[in-house]
C-alpha positions as CSV (number, residue, x, y, z in Angstrom):
1,M,73.4,-101.4,-204.7
2,K,74.5,-100.9,-208.4
3,F,75.5,-104.6,-208.5
4,I,72.0,-105.7,-207.3
5,A,70.3,-103.4,-209.9
6,K,72.5,-104.7,-212.7
7,T,72.0,-108.3,-211.7
8,T,68.2,-107.8,-211.5
9,I,68.1,-106.2,-215.0
10,I,70.2,-109.1,-216.5
11,I,68.0,-111.7,-214.9
12,A,64.8,-109.9,-216.2
13,L,66.3,-109.7,-219.7
14,A,67.2,-113.4,-219.6
15,I,63.6,-114.3,-218.5
16,I,62.1,-112.2,-221.4
17,A,64.5,-113.7,-223.9
18,N,63.7,-117.2,-222.7
19,A,60.0,-116.5,-222.8
20,T,60.3,-115.1,-226.4
21,A,62.2,-118.1,-227.6
22,Q,59.5,-120.4,-226.2
23,A,56.6,-118.4,-227.5
24,Q,54.1,-119.9,-229.8
25,F,53.3,-117.7,-232.8
26,R,50.0,-117.6,-234.7
27,F,49.2,-115.3,-237.7
28,G,45.8,-114.1,-238.9
29,V,43.7,-111.6,-240.7
30,K,41.6,-109.0,-239.0
31,G,38.9,-106.5,-240.0
32,G,36.2,-104.4,-238.3
33,I,34.6,-101.0,-237.7
34,T,35.6,-98.0,-235.7
35,I,33.5,-95.3,-234.1
36,N,35.5,-92.2,-233.6
37,E,35.2,-89.2,-231.3
38,L,37.5,-86.2,-231.3
39,K,37.8,-84.7,-227.8
40,W,38.7,-81.0,-227.9
41,D,40.1,-78.9,-225.1
42,K,37.8,-76.0,-225.9
43,D,34.0,-75.9,-226.4
44,I,34.2,-74.0,-229.7
45,V,34.5,-77.2,-231.7
46,S,31.7,-79.8,-231.4
47,K,31.3,-83.0,-233.2
48,E,29.2,-86.0,-234.2
49,N,30.5,-89.6,-234.0
50,R,31.0,-91.3,-237.3
51,A,31.9,-94.9,-238.2
52,G,35.0,-95.9,-240.1
53,F,36.7,-99.3,-240.8
54,T,39.9,-101.1,-240.3
55,A,41.6,-104.2,-241.9
56,G,45.0,-105.9,-241.9
57,L,47.2,-108.6,-240.5
58,M,47.9,-109.7,-236.9
59,V,50.3,-111.9,-235.0
60,E,49.7,-113.5,-231.6
61,A,52.6,-114.8,-229.5
62,G,51.6,-117.1,-226.6
63,L,54.1,-116.9,-223.8
64,P,55.0,-119.9,-221.6
65,V,52.8,-118.4,-218.8
66,V,49.3,-119.9,-218.9
67,G,47.0,-117.5,-220.7
68,L,49.5,-114.7,-221.2
69,G,50.5,-113.4,-224.6
70,I,51.3,-110.5,-227.0
71,D,48.9,-109.4,-229.7
72,A,50.2,-107.1,-232.4
73,S,48.6,-105.9,-235.7
74,V,49.4,-103.8,-238.8
75,L,46.2,-102.3,-240.0
76,Y,44.8,-99.8,-242.5
77,A,42.3,-97.6,-240.6
78,H,39.9,-95.1,-242.1
79,R,38.3,-92.6,-239.6
80,Q,35.6,-90.0,-240.2
81,D,34.5,-86.9,-238.3
82,D,31.8,-84.3,-238.7
83,L,33.0,-81.1,-236.9
84,Y,30.8,-78.1,-236.1
85,I,32.4,-74.8,-235.5
86,E,30.7,-72.3,-233.2
87,E,27.5,-74.2,-232.7
88,G,27.0,-75.4,-236.2
89,A,27.8,-72.3,-238.1
90,Q,30.4,-74.2,-240.1
91,V,30.6,-77.9,-240.8
92,T,33.9,-79.6,-241.7
93,K,34.0,-83.3,-242.7
94,L,37.3,-84.9,-241.9
95,K,38.3,-88.2,-243.5
96,R,41.6,-89.6,-242.2
97,D,43.6,-92.7,-243.2
98,Y,46.2,-94.3,-240.9
99,L,48.7,-97.1,-240.8
100,D,47.6,-98.4,-237.3
101,I,49.9,-100.5,-235.2
102,P,48.4,-101.7,-231.9
103,V,50.5,-103.8,-229.6
104,N,48.6,-105.4,-226.7
105,V,49.3,-107.6,-223.8
106,K,46.6,-110.3,-223.9
107,Y,45.4,-112.5,-221.0
108,K,43.1,-115.4,-221.9
109,I,40.9,-116.8,-219.2
110,Q,41.2,-120.6,-219.2
111,I,37.9,-122.3,-218.5
112,P,38.2,-126.1,-217.9
113,V,36.4,-128.2,-220.6
114,L,35.2,-125.0,-222.4
115,S,38.5,-123.6,-223.4
116,K,38.5,-125.5,-226.7
117,I,35.2,-123.8,-227.6
118,I,35.5,-120.4,-226.0
119,S,38.2,-118.5,-224.2
120,P,37.4,-115.0,-223.0
121,F,40.3,-112.5,-222.9
122,V,41.3,-109.0,-221.9
123,T,43.9,-106.8,-223.6
124,T,45.7,-103.5,-222.9
125,G,48.6,-101.7,-224.6
126,P,49.8,-98.8,-226.8
127,D,48.6,-98.0,-230.3
128,F,50.7,-96.1,-232.8
129,A,49.0,-94.5,-235.8
130,L,50.8,-93.0,-238.8
131,M,48.6,-90.7,-240.8
132,L,48.7,-91.4,-244.6
133,G,48.4,-88.5,-247.0
134,D,48.0,-84.8,-246.4
135,T,48.0,-83.6,-242.8
136,D,46.4,-80.2,-243.5
137,K,42.6,-80.2,-243.8
138,G,41.6,-76.6,-244.2
139,D,41.7,-74.9,-240.7
140,F,42.7,-78.3,-239.2
141,K,46.2,-79.5,-239.0
142,S,46.9,-83.1,-238.0
143,R,49.7,-84.7,-236.2
144,K,51.6,-87.1,-238.4
145,W,52.1,-89.6,-235.5
146,N,49.2,-90.2,-233.1
147,T,49.6,-92.4,-229.9
148,S,46.8,-93.8,-227.8
149,W,46.3,-96.4,-225.1
150,N,44.0,-99.4,-225.6
151,V,41.8,-101.3,-223.2
152,G,39.7,-104.2,-224.5
153,F,38.0,-107.5,-224.1
154,G,36.8,-110.3,-226.3
155,A,36.6,-114.0,-226.8
156,E,38.3,-116.7,-228.9
157,L,36.0,-119.3,-230.5
158,F,37.2,-122.8,-231.4
159,R,40.8,-121.6,-231.1
160,K,40.5,-119.9,-234.6
161,V,38.2,-116.9,-234.5
162,Q,38.6,-113.9,-232.2
163,I,36.0,-111.2,-231.6
164,H,37.5,-108.1,-229.9
165,A,36.0,-104.8,-228.6
166,N,38.6,-102.2,-227.8
167,Y,38.5,-98.6,-226.5
168,G,41.4,-96.3,-227.4
169,I,42.2,-93.2,-225.3
170,G,44.3,-90.6,-227.1
171,L,47.6,-89.8,-225.4
172,T,48.8,-87.2,-227.9
173,K,46.9,-84.6,-229.9
174,A,45.5,-85.7,-233.2
175,F,44.5,-82.3,-234.5
176,E,44.9,-78.6,-234.0
177,Y,42.1,-76.1,-235.1
178,I,44.0,-73.0,-236.3
179,G,40.9,-71.1,-237.6
180,K,40.4,-69.6,-234.2
181,E,42.6,-69.4,-231.2
182,V,41.9,-69.0,-227.5
183,D,44.4,-67.3,-225.3
184,S,46.8,-67.2,-228.3
185,T,47.0,-71.0,-228.5
186,P,45.4,-73.4,-231.1
187,I,42.5,-75.6,-230.0
188,K,43.7,-79.2,-229.7
189,G,41.8,-82.4,-230.2
190,K,42.5,-86.0,-229.2
191,D,41.1,-89.2,-230.6
192,K,38.9,-91.5,-228.5
193,L,37.4,-94.4,-230.4
194,W,35.8,-97.8,-230.1
195,T,37.0,-100.5,-232.4
196,I,35.2,-103.8,-232.9
197,T,37.0,-106.5,-234.9
198,A,36.8,-110.1,-236.0
199,A,40.0,-112.0,-236.7
200,Y,40.8,-115.5,-238.1
201,L,44.0,-117.1,-237.0
202,F,45.8,-119.8,-239.0
């Protein structure tokens, strides 16, 4: 049984290594807007969605499986939140800056004849965000690393421009509100955000 398991792992690693060696890489620039929402585990904190922005570099690796690839980016992301404590009694404006690293599996839908003009695609994968600057914002304390899971869709135009809409679901807490505790535990918040970007690939 152990021999079969080891053999399977070796074969899988060999396939991945071979696919990576044959991958076709393209690089590009990307920018867009984000609409952020902090989801809190208690009702004491309410919020209003606010728009931010993101910009940076991306790489796309097309694997030797038709339509399948990897899409990774290194982005600067600015997020904003208006938080209301105890039904609007106190307003806190949070401005956060991140080094954002999304890594997505991308599947392009190949349409005969039209693929040179437009290729729809879907994406999914993890997103790792490193907060830049101070992590303490008054009664709010942020997590230095924040992880989410992305699900998105988009289209590639003329094999050069990609328009992408992505929804990120927070897997780890982004903030703790320490101004007031419930059951002796801080109130925790997770990021949920839409990101809409345009990219140009060389």
